[in-house]
Every structure is written in structure tokens, then in C-alpha cells.
C-alpha positions as CSV (number, residue, x, y, z in Angstrom):
1,X,-0.1,0.2,-0.1
2,X,2.5,2.5,0.9
3,X,4.3,1.6,-2.3
4,X,1.2,2.5,-4.5
5,X,0.8,5.7,-2.5
6,X,4.5,6.4,-3.3
7,X,4.3,5.9,-6.8
8,X,1.0,8.0,-7.2
9,X,2.7,11.0,-5.7
10,X,6.2,10.6,-7.6
11,X,4.3,9.5,-10.5
12,X,1.4,11.4,-11.4
13,X,-1.2,10.3,-14.2
14,X,-2.1,12.5,-17.4
15,X,-5.3,13.7,-15.9
16,X,-4.0,14.8,-12.3
17,X,-1.2,17.2,-14.4
18,X,-4.1,18.4,-16.3
19,X,-6.0,19.1,-13.1
20,X,-2.5,20.7,-11.6
21,X,-2.7,22.8,-14.7
22,X,-6.2,24.1,-14.2
23,X,-5.3,24.5,-10.7
24,X,-2.9,26.4,-11.2
25,X,-4.6,28.7,-13.6
26,X,-7.3,29.3,-10.6
27,X,-5.1,30.7,-8.5
28,X,-3.8,33.2,-11.1
29,X,-7.0,34.5,-12.2
30,X,-8.3,34.8,-8.7
31,X,-5.2,37.3,-7.8
32,X,-5.4,38.8,-11.2
33,X,-9.4,39.5,-10.6
34,X,-8.2,40.7,-6.9
35,X,-6.1,43.5,-8.5
36,X,-8.6,44.6,-11.3
37,X,-11.2,44.5,-8.3
38,X,-13.2,42.1,-9.9
39,X,-15.3,41.0,-7.1
40,X,-17.8,38.9,-8.7
41,X,-15.9,37.0,-11.0
42,X,-13.7,36.4,-8.1
43,X,-16.4,34.9,-6.1
44,X,-16.3,31.8,-8.8
45,X,-12.9,30.6,-8.1
46,X,-13.9,30.1,-4.1
47,X,-16.0,27.7,-2.2
48,X,-18.6,29.1,0.0
49,X,-16.5,28.4,3.1
50,X,-13.3,29.5,1.8
51,X,-11.0,30.3,4.1
52,X,-8.2,33.0,3.7
53,X,-5.3,33.9,6.1
54,X,-4.0,37.2,5.7
55,X,-1.5,38.8,7.3
56,X,-4.0,41.4,8.5
57,X,-7.2,38.8,9.0
58,X,-8.7,35.5,8.4
59,X,-11.4,35.3,6.2
60,X,-14.3,32.4,6.8
61,X,-16.8,32.1,3.6
62,X,-17.9,33.9,0.8
63,X,-20.0,36.5,2.9
64,X,-17.0,37.8,4.9
65,X,-14.9,37.8,1.7
66,X,-17.8,40.4,0.3
67,X,-17.3,42.6,3.2
68,X,-13.7,42.9,3.3
69,X,-13.2,43.5,-0.2
70,X,-16.1,45.9,-0.2
71,X,-13.7,48.2,2.0
72,X,-11.1,47.9,-0.1
73,X,-10.5,51.7,-0.9
74,X,-11.0,52.9,-4.4
75,X,-7.8,54.6,-4.7
76,X,-5.0,51.7,-4.4
77,X,-3.9,50.0,-7.4
78,X,-2.2,46.6,-6.4
79,X,-0.6,44.0,-8.6
80,X,0.8,40.6,-7.6
81,X,3.2,38.5,-9.1
82,X,2.8,35.3,-9.0
83,X,5.6,32.7,-9.8
84,X,7.3,29.4,-9.3
85,X,3.7,27.2,-8.7
86,X,4.6,24.0,-7.3
87,X,1.3,21.3,-7.6
88,X,1.2,18.7,-4.8
89,X,-1.4,16.0,-5.1
90,X,-3.7,15.1,-2.0
91,X,-6.3,12.6,-1.3
92,X,-8.8,15.6,-1.0
93,X,-7.7,17.7,-4.1
94,X,-4.2,19.9,-5.3
95,X,-2.2,22.1,-3.3
96,X,-0.5,25.1,-5.1
97,X,2.6,26.5,-3.3
98,X,3.9,29.7,-4.8
99,X,5.8,32.9,-4.5
100,X,4.4,36.2,-4.5
101,X,5.6,39.9,-5.0
102,X,2.9,42.8,-4.3
103,X,3.5,46.4,-5.9
104,X,0.9,48.8,-4.2
105,X,0.2,52.5,-5.2
106,X,-1.9,54.5,-3.5
107,X,-3.9,57.7,-4.9
108,X,-4.3,56.1,-8.4
109,X,-7.7,54.2,-8.9
110,X,-7.0,50.7,-10.2
111,X,-8.4,51.0,-13.6
112,X,-6.5,54.3,-14.2
113,X,-4.5,54.3,-17.8
114,X,-0.9,54.2,-17.8
115,X,1.7,53.6,-15.4
116,X,2.6,55.0,-12.1
117,X,5.5,55.7,-10.2
118,X,6.8,52.7,-7.8
119,X,9.3,52.4,-4.9
120,X,9.6,48.8,-5.6
121,X,7.2,46.0,-4.0
122,X,5.9,46.5,-0.7
123,X,6.1,42.8,0.2
124,X,6.9,39.1,-1.1
125,X,6.6,35.6,0.3
126,X,4.7,32.7,-0.1
127,X,1.0,31.5,-0.9
128,X,-0.4,27.9,-0.5
129,X,-3.7,27.5,-2.1
130,X,-5.5,24.4,-1.7
131,X,-8.1,23.4,-4.4
132,X,-11.0,21.1,-4.0
133,X,-13.4,19.8,-7.2
134,X,-17.3,21.9,-6.7
135,X,-19.4,20.7,-9.2
136,X,-16.7,19.4,-12.0
137,X,-15.2,22.8,-11.8
138,X,-11.9,23.2,-9.2
139,X,-12.0,26.1,-6.4
140,X,-9.7,27.3,-3.9
141,X,-11.2,26.3,-0.6
142,X,-8.2,27.6,1.4
143,X,-5.7,30.2,0.7
144,X,-2.8,30.7,3.3
145,X,-0.6,34.2,3.2
146,X,2.8,34.0,4.5
147,X,5.0,37.2,3.9
148,X,8.5,36.7,3.7
149,X,9.5,40.2,3.3
150,X,7.7,43.8,4.0
151,X,8.9,47.0,2.5
152,X,9.8,49.1,6.1
């Protein structure tokens, strides 16, 4: 039995790799929609009981996510650069580990055209996203944020 589990982890089948790529896409689209302030579209990529552990708070459930997003000031432009996405196959779904770098400009609306001045990244760190299949679609059920560097 343990030999089978080890083989399954070391040698995922083709469908698991397709699922892993789909999950990576979900993670990237989620943060892209966050940056674009496309809250309603973001909601389609998470479970109703999503848990998002952020440095400033833990968001529990879709209702709490909506409430939190609605408090985001209109004069902030944010961009998340996400790299090094690595899948781990579990018995309940797929974990996606990644690195992030965040740029933020205050005083500029999110949908403003053209570049804005930047002093560089405000933070960088790691994400751990857990995705599960719900009604045939991969959705984020848990997102953990670990900040490793922060501009002071």
C-alpha cells in the first residue's frame, strides 16, 4: 500500500497533471481578478466556505470575503506577481505552493490607464492554495499567505 501511494505521488497520471495546470490557472486568475477589483468574478473561483489567512486577518466564508473586499479603498492600485507554482496532489484535492511579490500605489484608481511611479515591491512571500473539485470545477477552499519580506 505505501509503495502504491509513493508511486502515485511520484508519478501522477496525465489527468492529474491536467488538473494541476487547471488549479494553477485558478490561482493566477483569482489574484488577477483581485488586482482588477473584479470581486464577483473572483467569487466563482472559491468555495462558499473559503478560508483565506492573510497577514491582517483571516477571512472565513464567501460572505466575509465580500464584506472585506467592499472595504478596499478605491484609490489603491495593486499588482500581484506570482511565480514558481508547484502542485502537490492530496487525497482531497491539489495544493498549489507559489511565491508572490506585491506592488501597491496609493492615490491611483485601480483602473487608471498608464504606469504609475513605484518605490518597488511592498512585500513578497509565499502562498499555499488548497483546491477542491466542486460541481466539476476546481475552486480554492483555503488560501494561506506567508509574508517573508516587507518594505519598511
